[in-house]
MOPAC internal coordinates of N, CA, C and O (Angstrom, degrees):
PM7 1SCF
backbone

  N    0.0000 0     0.00 0     0.00 0    0    0    0
  C    1.4376 1     0.00 0     0.00 0    1    0    0
  C    1.5198 1   108.63 1     0.00 0    2    1    0
  O    1.2310 1   119.63 1   -53.09 1    3    2    1
  N    1.3365 1   118.31 1   126.91 1    3    2    1
  C    1.4618 1   119.12 1  -177.71 1    5    3    2
  C    1.5408 1   107.69 1  -108.45 1    6    5    3
  O    1.2310 1   122.05 1   -30.32 1    7    6    5
  N    1.3034 1   113.67 1   149.68 1    7    6    5
  C    1.4601 1   120.67 1   178.46 1    9    7    6
  C    1.5111 1   107.76 1  -108.43 1   10    9    7
  O    1.2310 1   120.71 1   -48.86 1   11   10    9
  N    1.3080 1   116.24 1   131.14 1   11   10    9
  C    1.4439 1   119.97 1   176.80 1   13   11   10
  C    1.5250 1   109.89 1   -68.85 1   14   13   11
  O    1.2310 1   120.69 1   -50.72 1   15   14   13
  N    1.2868 1   116.29 1   129.28 1   15   14   13
  C    1.4545 1   120.96 1   179.88 1   17   15   14
  C    1.5451 1   108.70 1   -89.83 1   18   17   15
  O    1.2310 1   121.20 1   -43.53 1   19   18   17
  N    1.3014 1   115.31 1   136.47 1   19   18   17
  C    1.4542 1   120.49 1  -178.05 1   21   19   18
  C    1.5563 1   106.84 1  -154.66 1   22   21   19
  O    1.2310 1   120.69 1   -13.75 1   23   22   21
  N    1.3241 1   116.29 1   166.25 1   23   22   21
  C    1.4650 1   117.58 1   173.36 1   25   23   22
  C    1.5176 1   113.86 1   -51.65 1   26   25   23
  O    1.2310 1   121.40 1   143.59 1   27   26   25
  N    1.3625 1   114.92 1   -36.41 1   27   26   25
  C    1.4726 1   118.26 1  -178.13 1   29   27   26
  C    1.5156 1   113.00 1   -70.34 1   30   29   27
  O    1.2310 1   119.25 1   154.57 1   31   30   29
  N    1.3215 1   119.03 1   -25.43 1   31   30   29
  C    1.4691 1   121.14 1   176.22 1   33   31   30
  C    1.5215 1   110.63 1   -85.25 1   34   33   31
  O    1.2310 1   120.08 1   152.97 1   35   34   33
  N    1.3261 1   117.45 1   -27.03 1   35   34   33
  C    1.4684 1   121.52 1  -178.76 1   37   35   34
  C    1.5185 1   112.08 1   -76.54 1   38   37   35
  O    1.2310 1   119.94 1   140.78 1   39   38   37
  N    1.3374 1   117.71 1   -39.22 1   39   38   37
  C    1.4767 1   122.83 1  -177.69 1   41   39   38
  C    1.5107 1   112.26 1   -48.04 1   42   41   39
  O    1.2310 1   119.12 1   120.60 1   43   42   41
  N    1.3377 1   119.29 1   -59.40 1   43   42   41
  C    1.4942 1   118.56 1  -175.49 1   45   43   42
  C    1.5298 1   111.86 1   -66.15 1   46   45   43
  O    1.2310 1   120.49 1   147.30 1   47   46   45
  N    1.3327 1   116.67 1   -32.70 1   47   46   45
  C    1.4631 1   121.21 1   178.54 1   49   47   46
  C    1.5300 1   110.70 1   -64.71 1   50   49   47
  O    1.2310 1   120.65 1   138.59 1   51   50   49
  N    1.3371 1   116.37 1   -41.41 1   51   50   49
  C    1.4857 1   121.38 1   178.57 1   53   51   50
  C    1.5075 1   110.04 1   -66.50 1   54   53   51
  O    1.2310 1   120.02 1   141.35 1   55   54   53
  N    1.2641 1   117.57 1   -38.65 1   55   54   53
  C    1.5020 1   121.67 1   176.93 1   57   55   54
  C    1.5269 1   109.68 1   -60.15 1   58   57   55
  O    1.2310 1   121.08 1   133.84 1   59   58   57
  N    1.3178 1   115.53 1   -46.16 1   59   58   57
  C    1.4895 1   119.76 1   178.23 1   61   59   58
  C    1.5212 1   110.17 1   -60.72 1   62   61   59
  O    1.2310 1   119.47 1   138.66 1   63   62   61
  N    1.3364 1   118.62 1   -41.34 1   63   62   61
  C    1.4554 1   121.59 1   178.67 1   65   63   62
  C    1.5092 1   110.85 1   -59.53 1   66   65   63
  O    1.2310 1   120.14 1   132.08 1   67   66   65
  N    1.3325 1   117.35 1   -47.92 1   67   66   65
  C    1.4604 1   119.84 1  -179.04 1   69   67   66
  C    1.5076 1   112.40 1   -64.91 1   70   69   67
  O    1.2310 1   120.10 1   140.29 1   71   70   69
  N    1.3293 1   117.42 1   -39.71 1   71   70   69
  C    1.4639 1   120.08 1   179.75 1   73   71   70
  C    1.5133 1   111.92 1   -69.65 1   74   73   71
  O    1.2310 1   119.87 1   145.41 1   75   74   73
  N    1.3184 1   117.85 1   -34.59 1   75   74   73
  C    1.4563 1   117.97 1  -177.68 1   77   75   74
  C    1.5103 1   113.75 1   -89.46 1   78   77   75
  O    1.2310 1   119.51 1   143.09 1   79   78   77
  N    1.3174 1   118.54 1   -36.91 1   79   78   77
  C    1.4692 1   121.36 1  -176.87 1   81   79   78
  C    1.5391 1   112.23 1   -94.65 1   82   81   79
  O    1.2310 1   119.81 1   157.03 1   83   82   81
  N    1.3161 1   117.97 1   -22.97 1   83   82   81
  C    1.4682 1   120.11 1  -176.43 1   85   83   82
  C    1.4960 1   111.79 1   101.52 1   86   85   83
  O    1.2310 1   121.72 1   -12.18 1   87   86   85
  N    1.3052 1   114.32 1   167.82 1   87   86   85
  C    1.4761 1   122.33 1  -178.79 1   89   87   86
  C    1.5064 1   109.80 1  -122.91 1   90   89   87
  O    1.2310 1   121.20 1   -40.12 1   91   90   89
  N    1.3358 1   115.31 1   139.88 1   91   90   89
  C    1.4779 1   122.05 1   178.77 1   93   91   90
  C    1.5238 1   110.30 1  -132.35 1   94   93   91
  O    1.2310 1   121.45 1   -16.67 1   95   94   93
  N    1.2967 1   114.84 1   163.33 1   95   94   93
  C    1.4768 1   123.91 1   174.55 1   97   95   94
  C    1.5145 1   109.31 1  -120.50 1   98   97   95
  O    1.2310 1   120.48 1   -21.49 1   99   98   97
  N    1.2908 1   116.68 1   158.51 1   99   98   97
  C    1.4713 1   124.38 1   171.86 1  101   99   98
  C    1.5351 1   113.90 1    71.76 1  102  101   99
  O    1.2310 1   119.39 1  -170.03 1  103  102  101
  N    1.3197 1   118.78 1     9.97 1  103  102  101
  C    1.4551 1   122.81 1   175.24 1  105  103  102
  C    1.5392 1   107.19 1  -161.95 1  106  105  103
  O    1.2310 1   120.21 1   -25.07 1  107  106  105
  N    1.3107 1   117.20 1   154.93 1  107  106  105
  C    1.4375 1   119.49 1   179.25 1  109  107  106
  C    1.5333 1   111.18 1   -67.96 1  110  109  107
  O    1.2310 1   120.58 1   138.48 1  111  110  109
  N    1.3217 1   116.49 1   -41.52 1  111  110  109
  C    1.4597 1   120.89 1   178.74 1  113  111  110
  C    1.5212 1   109.77 1  -156.26 1  114  113  111
  O    1.2310 1   120.95 1   -25.18 1  115  114  113
  N    1.3082 1   115.79 1   154.82 1  115  114  113
  C    1.4546 1   122.37 1  -179.12 1  117  115  114
  C    1.5416 1   108.62 1  -140.02 1  118  117  115
  O    1.2310 1   121.74 1   -49.26 1  119  118  117
  N    1.3254 1   114.27 1   130.74 1  119  118  117
  C    1.4901 1   118.64 1   178.00 1  121  119  118
  C    1.4991 1   111.95 1  -118.18 1  122  121  119
  O    1.2310 1   119.56 1  -161.49 1  123  122  121
  N    1.3318 1   118.44 1    18.51 1  123  122  121
  C    1.4449 1   121.31 1   179.30 1  125  123  122
  C    1.5164 1   110.26 1   -73.01 1  126  125  123
  O    1.2310 1   120.53 1   -34.41 1  127  126  125
  N    1.3138 1   116.60 1   145.59 1  127  126  125
  C    1.4939 1   119.37 1  -179.81 1  129  127  126
  C    1.5087 1   109.64 1   -56.17 1  130  129  127
  O    1.2310 1   121.32 1   -47.51 1  131  130  129
  N    1.3129 1   115.08 1   132.49 1  131  130  129
  C    1.4831 1   120.35 1   178.05 1  133  131  130
  C    1.4961 1   113.03 1    83.72 1  134  133  131
  O    1.2310 1   118.81 1   172.45 1  135  134  133
  N    1.3153 1   119.87 1    -7.55 1  135  134  133
  C    1.4541 1   121.04 1  -178.26 1  137  135  134
  C    1.5482 1   109.26 1  -145.61 1  138  137  135
  O    1.2310 1   121.00 1  -120.56 1  139  138  137
  N    1.3044 1   115.69 1    59.44 1  139  138  137
  C    1.4564 1   118.52 1   179.09 1  141  139  138
  C    1.5436 1   108.41 1   -93.48 1  142  141  139
  O    1.2310 1   120.75 1   -17.65 1  143  142  141
  N    1.2913 1   116.17 1   162.35 1  143  142  141
  C    1.4510 1   121.49 1   176.83 1  145  143  142
  C    1.4882 1   112.90 1   139.07 1  146  145  143
  O    1.2310 1   121.28 1     5.97 1  147  146  145
  N    1.3447 1   115.16 1  -174.03 1  147  146  145
  C    1.4285 1   120.85 1   178.28 1  149  147  146
  C    1.5104 1   109.91 1  -146.18 1  150  149  147
  O    1.2310 1   121.10 1   -13.69 1  151  150  149
  N    1.3030 1   115.50 1   166.31 1  151  150  149
  C    1.4919 1   121.07 1   178.20 1  153  151  150
  C    1.5289 1   108.97 1   -87.93 1  154  153  151
  O    1.2310 1   121.25 1    -3.61 1  155  154  153
  N    1.2922 1   115.21 1   176.39 1  155  154  153
  C    1.4549 1   121.47 1  -179.81 1  157  155  154
  C    1.5570 1   111.60 1   -55.73 1  158  157  155
  O    1.2310 1   119.91 1   135.42 1  159  158  157
  N    1.3121 1   117.77 1   -44.58 1  159  158  157
  C    1.4605 1   121.41 1  -177.57 1  161  159  158
  C    1.5317 1   110.53 1   -63.93 1  162  161  159
  O    1.2310 1   119.93 1   134.92 1  163  162  161
  N    1.3012 1   117.73 1   -45.08 1  163  162  161
  C    1.4672 1   120.64 1   178.92 1  165  163  162
  C    1.5068 1   111.84 1   -66.07 1  166  165  163
  O    1.2310 1   120.58 1   143.79 1  167  166  165
  N    1.3239 1   116.50 1   -36.21 1  167  166  165
  C    1.4917 1   120.44 1   177.11 1  169  167  166
  C    1.5046 1   110.20 1   -64.24 1  170  169  167
  O    1.2310 1   119.84 1   140.70 1  171  170  169
  N    1.3099 1   117.92 1   -39.30 1  171  170  169
  C    1.4541 1   120.80 1   178.13 1  173  171  170
  C    1.5321 1   108.45 1   -65.35 1  174  173  171
  O    1.2310 1   119.60 1   136.00 1  175  174  173
  N    1.3264 1   118.38 1   -44.00 1  175  174  173
  C    1.4515 1   120.63 1   178.39 1  177  175  174
  C    1.5006 1   111.94 1   -60.65 1  178  177  175
  O    1.2310 1   120.34 1   133.39 1  179  178  177
  N    1.3258 1   116.95 1   -46.61 1  179  178  177
  C    1.4763 1   119.83 1   179.67 1  181  179  178
  C    1.5359 1   109.45 1   -65.72 1  182  181  179
  O    1.2310 1   120.31 1   141.22 1  183  182  181
  N    1.2986 1   117.02 1   -38.78 1  183  182  181
  C    1.4759 1   120.55 1   178.16 1  185  183  182
  C    1.5236 1   111.97 1   -63.62 1  186  185  183
  O    1.2310 1   120.63 1   152.08 1  187  186  185
  N    1.3116 1   116.41 1   -27.92 1  187  186  185
  C    1.4464 1   121.14 1   177.84 1  189  187  186
  C    1.5118 1   113.28 1   -83.34 1  190  189  187
  O    1.2310 1   121.63 1   173.12 1  191  190  189
  N    1.3493 1   114.49 1    -6.88 1  191  190  189
  C    1.4773 1   119.33 1  -178.69 1  193  191  190
  C    1.5086 1   114.31 1    83.22 1  194  193  191
  O    1.2310 1   120.66 1  -160.49 1  195  194  193
  N    1.3454 1   116.34 1    19.51 1  195  194  193
  C    1.4446 1   121.60 1   177.86 1  197  195  194
  C    1.5181 1   110.60 1   -83.71 1  198  197  195
  O    1.2310 1   120.00 1   -24.55 1  199  198  197
  N    1.3306 1   117.60 1   155.45 1  199  198  197
  C    1.4671 1   120.10 1   175.86 1  201  199  198
  C    1.5343 1   110.84 1   -63.03 1  202  201  199
  O    1.2310 1   119.72 1   -20.28 1  203  202  201
  N    1.3193 1   118.14 1   159.72 1  203  202  201
  C    1.4667 1   120.87 1   176.24 1  205  203  202
  C    1.5330 1   111.88 1   -52.91 1  206  205  203
  O    1.2310 1   121.75 1   -42.27 1  207  206  205
  N    1.3190 1   114.25 1   137.73 1  207  206  205
  C    1.4513 1   123.71 1   177.03 1  209  207  206
  C    1.5328 1   116.08 1    63.58 1  210  209  207
  O    1.2310 1   119.99 1  -165.07 1  211  210  209
  N    1.3540 1   117.62 1    14.93 1  211  210  209
  C    1.4508 1   119.92 1   179.35 1  213  211  210
  C    1.5254 1   111.73 1   -62.99 1  214  213  211
  O    1.2310 1   120.20 1   141.27 1  215  214  213
  N    1.3210 1   117.23 1   -38.73 1  215  214  213
  C    1.4938 1   118.50 1  -178.66 1  217  215  214
  C    1.5200 1   111.77 1   -79.04 1  218  217  215
  O    1.2310 1   119.66 1   172.55 1  219  218  217
  N    1.3053 1   118.26 1    -7.45 1  219  218  217
  C    1.4647 1   120.04 1   174.90 1  221  219  218
  C    1.5642 1   110.15 1   -72.60 1  222  221  219
  O    1.2310 1   120.62 1   159.36 1  223  222  221
  N    1.3005 1   116.42 1   -20.64 1  223  222  221
  C    1.4693 1   120.43 1   178.65 1  225  223  222
  C    1.5277 1   110.92 1   -77.00 1  226  225  223
  O    1.2310 1   120.95 1   -26.38 1  227  226  225
  N    1.3418 1   115.79 1   153.62 1  227  226  225
  C    1.4401 1   119.99 1  -179.56 1  229  227  226
  C    1.5314 1   111.55 1   -75.90 1  230  229  227
  O    1.2310 1   120.20 1   151.60 1  231  230  229
  N    1.3317 1   117.23 1   -28.40 1  231  230  229
  C    1.4518 1   120.45 1   177.93 1  233  231  230
  C    1.5224 1   108.64 1  -143.21 1  234  233  231
  O    1.2310 1   119.96 1   -20.65 1  235  234  233
  N    1.3178 1   117.69 1   159.35 1  235  234  233
  C    1.4599 1   118.81 1  -177.08 1  237  235  234
  C    1.5144 1   112.10 1   -63.57 1  238  237  235
  O    1.2310 1   121.86 1   -39.68 1  239  238  237
  N    1.3535 1   114.05 1   140.32 1  239  238  237
  C    1.4574 1   119.03 1  -178.95 1  241  239  238
  C    1.5068 1   113.02 1   -85.82 1  242  241  239
  O    1.2310 1   120.81 1   163.05 1  243  242  241
  N    1.3207 1   116.06 1   -16.95 1  243  242  241
  C    1.4744 1   120.89 1  -179.48 1  245  243  242
  C    1.5056 1   109.10 1  -118.82 1  246  245  243
  O    1.2310 1   121.60 1   -25.28 1  247  246  245
  N    1.3253 1   114.54 1   154.72 1  247  246  245
  C    1.4791 1   119.99 1  -177.09 1  249  247  246
  C    1.5061 1   114.07 1  -107.98 1  250  249  247
  O    1.2310 1   119.28 1   173.64 1  251  250  249
  N    1.3314 1   118.99 1    -6.36 1  251  250  249
  C    1.4604 1   119.07 1  -175.87 1  253  251  250
  C    1.5342 1   110.60 1   -65.46 1  254  253  251
  O    1.2310 1   121.75 1   -29.40 1  255  254  253
  N    1.3319 1   114.26 1   150.60 1  255  254  253
  C    1.4753 1   121.10 1  -171.96 1  257  255  254
  C    1.5184 1   113.67 1   -60.53 1  258  257  255
  O    1.2310 1   120.22 1   140.97 1  259  258  257
  N    1.3333 1   117.19 1   -39.03 1  259  258  257
  C    1.4507 1   120.51 1  -177.55 1  261  259  258
  C    1.5481 1   110.29 1   -66.54 1  262  261  259
  O    1.2310 1   120.89 1   133.79 1  263  262  261
  N    1.3258 1   115.91 1   -46.21 1  263  262  261
  C    1.4644 1   120.11 1   177.66 1  265  263  262
  C    1.5048 1   109.13 1   -59.54 1  266  265  263
  O    1.2310 1   119.83 1   132.11 1  267  266  265
  N    1.3299 1   117.93 1   -47.89 1  267  266  265
  C    1.4545 1   121.52 1  -176.48 1  269  267  266
  C    1.5296 1   111.88 1   -61.52 1  270  269  267
  O    1.2310 1   120.97 1   141.54 1  271  270  269
  N    1.3500 1   115.74 1   -38.46 1  271  270  269
  C    1.4888 1   119.62 1   178.68 1  273  271  270
  C    1.5331 1   110.49 1   -64.67 1  274  273  271
  O    1.2310 1   119.61 1   140.58 1  275  274  273
  N    1.3131 1   118.35 1   -39.42 1  275  274  273
  C    1.4594 1   122.08 1   177.42 1  277  275  274
  C    1.5459 1   110.87 1   -67.83 1  278  277  275
  O    1.2310 1   120.91 1   137.34 1  279  278  277
  N    1.3305 1   115.87 1   -42.66 1  279  278  277
  C    1.4458 1   122.88 1   178.37 1  281  279  278
  C    1.5372 1   110.06 1   -59.18 1  282  281  279
  O    1.2310 1   121.11 1   130.30 1  283  282  281
  N    1.3187 1   115.49 1   -49.70 1  283  282  281
  C    1.4753 1   120.71 1  -178.69 1  285  283  282
  C    1.5259 1   111.86 1   -63.92 1  286  285  283
  O    1.2310 1   120.10 1   137.07 1  287  286  285
  N    1.3238 1   117.41 1   -42.93 1  287  286  285
  C    1.4734 1   121.85 1   179.07 1  289  287  286
  C    1.5307 1   110.83 1   -62.65 1  290  289  287
  O    1.2310 1   121.26 1   138.36 1  291  290  289
  N    1.3513 1   115.19 1   -41.64 1  291  290  289
  C    1.4753 1   118.74 1   177.51 1  293  291  290
  C    1.5431 1   112.46 1   -62.64 1  294  293  291
  O    1.2310 1   121.24 1   139.04 1  295  294  293
  N    1.3280 1   115.23 1   -40.96 1  295  294  293
  C    1.4497 1   119.47 1   178.58 1  297  295  294
  C    1.5423 1   111.81 1   -69.04 1  298  297  295
  O    1.2310 1   120.49 1   144.00 1  299  298  297
  N    1.3248 1   116.66 1   -36.00 1  299  298  297
  C    1.4599 1   119.96 1   174.69 1  301  299  298
  C    1.5133 1   111.15 1   -61.32 1  302  301  299
  O    1.2310 1   121.11 1   137.17 1  303  302  301
  N    1.3464 1   115.49 1   -42.83 1  303  302  301
  C    1.4614 1   120.31 1   177.94 1  305  303  302
  C    1.5218 1   111.84 1   -64.12 1  306  305  303
  O    1.2310 1   119.71 1   137.43 1  307  306  305
  N    1.3383 1   118.16 1   -42.57 1  307  306  305
  C    1.4623 1   121.10 1   179.21 1  309  307  306
  C    1.5547 1   109.09 1   -60.16 1  310  309  307
  O    1.2310 1   121.54 1   138.59 1  311  310  309
  N    1.3285 1   114.66 1   -41.41 1  311  310  309
  C    1.4694 1   118.61 1   178.54 1  313  311  310
  C    1.5296 1   111.96 1   -63.33 1  314  313  311
  O    1.2310 1   120.75 1   135.23 1  315  314  313
  N    1.3486 1   116.18 1   -44.77 1  315  314  313
  C    1.4734 1   120.70 1   178.56 1  317  315  314
  C    1.5180 1   111.04 1   -59.80 1  318  317  315
  O    1.2310 1   120.87 1   131.49 1  319  318  317
  N    1.3329 1   115.95 1   -48.51 1  319  318  317
  C    1.4981 1   118.92 1  -178.56 1  321  319  318
  C    1.5291 1   111.00 1   -64.59 1  322  321  319
  O    1.2310 1   119.83 1   133.26 1  323  322  321
  N    1.3176 1   117.93 1   -46.74 1  323  322  321
  C    1.4441 1   120.61 1  -178.84 1  325  323  322
  C    1.5278 1   111.28 1   -58.91 1  326  325  323
  O    1.2310 1   120.69 1   138.64 1  327  326  325
  N    1.3163 1   116.29 1   -41.36 1  327  326  325
  C    1.4860 1   120.37 1   178.34 1  329  327  326
  C    1.5177 1   110.84 1   -66.01 1  330  329  327
  O    1.2310 1   120.22 1   137.81 1  331  330  329
  N    1.3341 1   117.18 1   -42.19 1  331  330  329
  C    1.4498 1   120.42 1  -179.08 1  333  331  330
  C    1.5405 1   111.25 1   -67.28 1  334  333  331
  O    1.2310 1   119.66 1   154.93 1  335  334  333
  N    1.3073 1   118.26 1   -25.07 1  335  334  333
  C    1.4642 1   123.15 1   179.04 1  337  335  334
  C    1.5377 1   113.25 1   -89.90 1  338  337  335
  O    1.2310 1   120.59 1   178.58 1  339  338  337
  N    1.3290 1   116.48 1    -1.42 1  339  338  337
  C    1.4237 1   120.41 1   173.62 1  341  339  338
  C    1.5122 1   119.27 1   115.59 1  342  341  339
  O    1.2310 1   120.12 1  -178.42 1  343  342  341
  N    1.3163 1   117.37 1     1.58 1  343  342  341
  C    1.4659 1   120.60 1   176.75 1  345  343  342
  C    1.5342 1   107.88 1   -69.02 1  346  345  343
  O    1.2310 1   121.04 1   -52.21 1  347  346  345
  N    1.3137 1   115.62 1   127.79 1  347  346  345
  C    1.4439 1   121.85 1   177.32 1  349  347  346
  C    1.5226 1   107.67 1  -102.36 1  350  349  347
  O    1.2310 1   120.06 1   -73.44 1  351  350  349
  N    1.3441 1   117.49 1   106.56 1  351  350  349
  C    1.4670 1   119.94 1  -175.92 1  353  351  350
  C    1.5182 1   113.80 1   -61.40 1  354  353  351
  O    1.2310 1   120.23 1   159.52 1  355  354  353
  N    1.3389 1   117.17 1   -20.48 1  355  354  353
  C    1.4688 1   119.71 1   178.82 1  357  355  354
  C    1.5430 1   111.53 1   -78.95 1  358  357  355
  O    1.2310 1   120.23 1   153.93 1  359  358  357
  N    1.3169 1   117.17 1   -26.07 1  359  358  357
  C    1.4611 1   120.43 1  -173.73 1  361  359  358
  C    1.5427 1   114.11 1  -112.95 1  362  361  359
  O    1.2310 1   120.16 1   159.99 1  363  362  361
  N    1.3099 1   117.29 1   -20.01 1  363  362  361
  C    1.4516 1   119.14 1  -172.97 1  365  363  362
  C    1.5237 1   110.39 1   -95.35 1  366  365  363
  O    1.2310 1   120.32 1   -52.51 1  367  366  365
  N    1.3227 1   117.00 1   127.49 1  367  366  365
  C    1.4639 1   121.63 1  -179.07 1  369  367  366
  C    1.5218 1   112.02 1   -80.27 1  370  369  367
  O    1.2310 1   119.16 1   163.48 1  371  370  369
  N    1.3121 1   119.21 1   -16.52 1  371  370  369
  C    1.4539 1   121.47 1  -179.31 1  373  371  370
  C    1.5242 1   109.46 1   -79.03 1  374  373  371
  O    1.2310 1   120.06 1   -36.58 1  375  374  373
  N    1.3145 1   117.50 1   143.42 1  375  374  373
  C    1.4530 1   122.32 1   172.64 1  377  375  374
  C    1.5108 1   108.36 1   -67.68 1  378  377  375
  O    1.2310 1   118.47 1   -18.66 1  379  378  377
  N    1.3198 1   120.51 1   161.34 1  379  378  377
  C    1.4425 1   120.71 1   176.99 1  381  379  378
  C    1.5340 1   113.16 1   -56.79 1  382  381  379
  O    1.2310 1   119.63 1   143.71 1  383  382  381
  N    1.3300 1   118.32 1   -36.29 1  383  382  381
  C    1.4764 1   120.79 1   178.47 1  385  383  382
  C    1.5079 1   110.50 1   -61.99 1  386  385  383
  O    1.2310 1   119.61 1   131.47 1  387  386  385
  N    1.3244 1   118.35 1   -48.53 1  387  386  385
  C    1.4511 1   120.67 1  -177.03 1  389  387  386
  C    1.5344 1   111.59 1   -73.50 1  390  389  387
  O    1.2310 1   120.65 1   148.63 1  391  390  389
  N    1.3225 1   116.37 1   -31.37 1  391  390  389
  C    1.4595 1   120.35 1   175.39 1  393  391  390
  C    1.5342 1   109.75 1   -63.13 1  394  393  391
  O    1.2310 1   121.35 1   134.29 1  395  394  393
  N    1.3664 1   115.02 1   -45.71 1  395  394  393
  C    1.4714 1   118.41 1  -179.29 1  397  395  394
  C    1.5349 1   111.07 1   -70.77 1  398  397  395
  O    1.2310 1   119.72 1   149.44 1  399  398  397
  N    1.3112 1   118.14 1   -30.56 1  399  398  397
  C    1.4465 1   119.79 1   176.52 1  401  399  398
  C    1.5356 1   108.91 1   -62.90 1  402  401  399
  O    1.2310 1   120.55 1   133.44 1  403  402  401
  N    1.2952 1   116.56 1   -46.56 1  403  402  401
  C    1.4562 1   121.03 1   176.74 1  405  403  402
  C    1.5389 1   111.84 1   -61.51 1  406  405  403
  O    1.2310 1   120.76 1   138.08 1  407  406  405
  N    1.3224 1   116.15 1   -41.92 1  407  406  405
  C    1.4722 1   121.29 1   178.02 1  409  407  406
  C    1.5171 1   109.55 1   -60.81 1  410  409  407
  O    1.2310 1   120.30 1   131.74 1  411  410  409
  N    1.3685 1   117.03 1   -48.26 1  411  410  409
  C    1.4578 1   122.03 1  -179.06 1  413  411  410
  C    1.5370 1   111.47 1   -58.92 1  414  413  411
  O    1.2310 1   120.88 1   140.42 1  415  414  413
  N    1.3371 1   115.91 1   -39.58 1  415  414  413
  C    1.4452 1   119.93 1  -172.97 1  417  415  414
  C    1.5457 1   114.23 1   -88.03 1  418  417  415
  O    1.2310 1   119.56 1   178.48 1  419  418  417
  N    1.2953 1   118.45 1    -1.52 1  419  418  417
  C    1.4583 1   120.36 1  -178.17 1  421  419  418
  C    1.5320 1   110.35 1   -61.38 1  422  421  419
  O    1.2310 1   120.74 1   -42.29 1  423  422  421
  N    1.3304 1   116.18 1   137.71 1  423  422  421
  C    1.4798 1   122.67 1   178.25 1  425  423  422
  C    1.5046 1   108.68 1   -56.26 1  426  425  423
  O    1.2310 1   120.92 1   -44.21 1  427  426  425
  N    1.3212 1   115.84 1   135.79 1  427  426  425
  C    1.4567 1   121.41 1   178.55 1  429  427  426
  C    1.5100 1   113.75 1    88.91 1  430  429  427
  O    1.2310 1   119.08 1   170.32 1  431  430  429
  N    1.3184 1   119.37 1    -9.68 1  431  430  429
  C    1.4449 1   121.86 1   177.94 1  433  431  430
  C    1.5163 1   108.77 1   -61.59 1  434  433  431
  O    1.2310 1   119.84 1   -33.97 1  435  434  433
  N    1.3213 1   117.91 1   146.03 1  435  434  433
  C    1.4875 1   121.93 1   179.93 1  437  435  434
  C    1.5039 1   110.84 1  -122.12 1  438  437  435
  O    1.2310 1   121.96 1   -20.80 1  439  438  437
  N    1.3066 1   113.86 1   159.20 1  439  438  437
  C    1.4660 1   119.98 1   174.60 1  441  439  438
  C    1.5184 1   110.72 1   -58.90 1  442  441  439
  O    1.2310 1   120.39 1   141.40 1  443  442  441
  N    1.2916 1   116.85 1   -38.60 1  443  442  441
  C    1.4776 1   120.37 1   179.16 1  445  443  442
  C    1.5230 1   111.51 1   -59.21 1  446  445  443
  O    1.2310 1   120.34 1   138.62 1  447  446  445
  N    1.3160 1   116.96 1   -41.38 1  447  446  445
  C    1.4683 1   120.21 1   177.92 1  449  447  446
  C    1.5327 1   112.23 1   -66.28 1  450  449  447
  O    1.2310 1   120.34 1   144.32 1  451  450  449
  N    1.3318 1   116.96 1   -35.68 1  451  450  449
  C    1.4243 1   121.50 1   178.66 1  453  451  450
  C    1.5184 1   109.24 1   -68.75 1  454  453  451
  O    1.2310 1   119.36 1   133.90 1  455  454  453
  N    1.3241 1   118.83 1   -46.10 1  455  454  453
  C    1.4301 1   122.11 1   176.02 1  457  455  454
  C    1.5076 1   112.85 1   -58.82 1  458  457  455
  O    1.2310 1   121.23 1   138.52 1  459  458  457
  N    1.3285 1   115.26 1   -41.48 1  459  458  457
  C    1.4505 1   118.68 1   178.71 1  461  459  458
  C    1.5268 1   113.12 1   -65.13 1  462  461  459
  O    1.2310 1   120.41 1   146.55 1  463  462  461
  N    1.3085 1   116.82 1   -33.45 1  463  462  461
  C    1.4817 1   121.72 1   177.14 1  465  463  462
  C    1.4994 1   109.95 1   -64.78 1  466  465  463
  O    1.2310 1   119.45 1   151.41 1  467  466  465
  N    1.3284 1   118.65 1   -28.59 1  467  466  465
  C    1.4486 1   123.37 1  -179.17 1  469  467  466
  C    1.5349 1   112.52 1   -82.58 1  470  469  467
  O    1.2310 1   120.03 1   164.61 1  471  470  469
  N    1.3343 1   117.56 1   -15.39 1  471  470  469
  C    1.4383 1   119.30 1   178.55 1  473  471  470
  C    1.5290 1   109.96 1   -64.18 1  474  473  471
  O    1.2310 1   120.53 1   -35.07 1  475  474  473
  N    1.3315 1   116.60 1   144.93 1  475  474  473
  C    1.4670 1   117.94 1   177.63 1  477  475  474
  C    1.5241 1   111.09 1   -64.16 1  478  477  475
  O    1.2310 1   120.65 1   -31.69 1  479  478  477
  N    1.3229 1   116.37 1   148.31 1  479  478  477
  C    1.4705 1   117.45 1   179.19 1  481  479  478
  C    1.5390 1   110.39 1   -62.11 1  482  481  479
  O    1.2310 1   121.78 1   -32.95 1  483  482  481
  N    1.2956 1   114.19 1   147.05 1  483  482  481
  C    1.4874 1   119.18 1   179.13 1  485  483  482
  C    1.5237 1   107.30 1   -64.85 1  486  485  483
  O    1.2310 1   121.54 1   -46.29 1  487  486  485
  N    1.3299 1   114.65 1   133.71 1  487  486  485
  C    1.4666 1   117.91 1   179.90 1  489  487  486
  C    1.5059 1   109.31 1   -71.11 1  490  489  487
  O    1.2310 1   121.66 1   -34.81 1  491  490  489
  N    1.2795 1   114.42 1   145.19 1  491  490  489
  C    1.4754 1   119.78 1  -179.24 1  493  491  490
  C    1.5213 1   108.18 1   -78.88 1  494  493  491
  O    1.2310 1   121.13 1   -54.12 1  495  494  493
  N    1.2957 1   115.44 1   125.88 1  495  494  493
  C    1.4715 1   117.60 1   177.74 1  497  495  494
  C    1.5150 1   107.21 1  -113.52 1  498  497  495
  O    1.2310 1   122.98 1   -38.81 1  499  498  497
  N    1.3060 1   111.90 1   141.19 1  499  498  497
  C    1.4812 1   118.05 1  -176.61 1  501  499  498
  C    1.5194 1   110.56 1  -101.73 1  502  501  499
  O    1.2310 1   120.10 1   180.00 1  503  502  501

């Protein structure tokens, strides 16, 4: 039985990754004693079921359909989150990945803010 991968399936998985592995800044991931964890981008990749550091690459390293579906869903989620946090795709030269990397690494950023960014957008009620 296969599960369709989408931003909505990646979000909760990325939250679990950050809560269990920890959160870091200024690197995609760290495994040093006393400073383990990953950044928002790496958590999204792990939540999508991608291998470590897959989203650090500029383009997918594998061509199989399952990998590509996970890669595309992760990039769609990065775009959604960056836009919801204020990235204007018309004016910003940074890709969503690099925009979120900068956002993640900003001085004063907290794990709580990162977790909140991964929460699904509130549904519009009429």
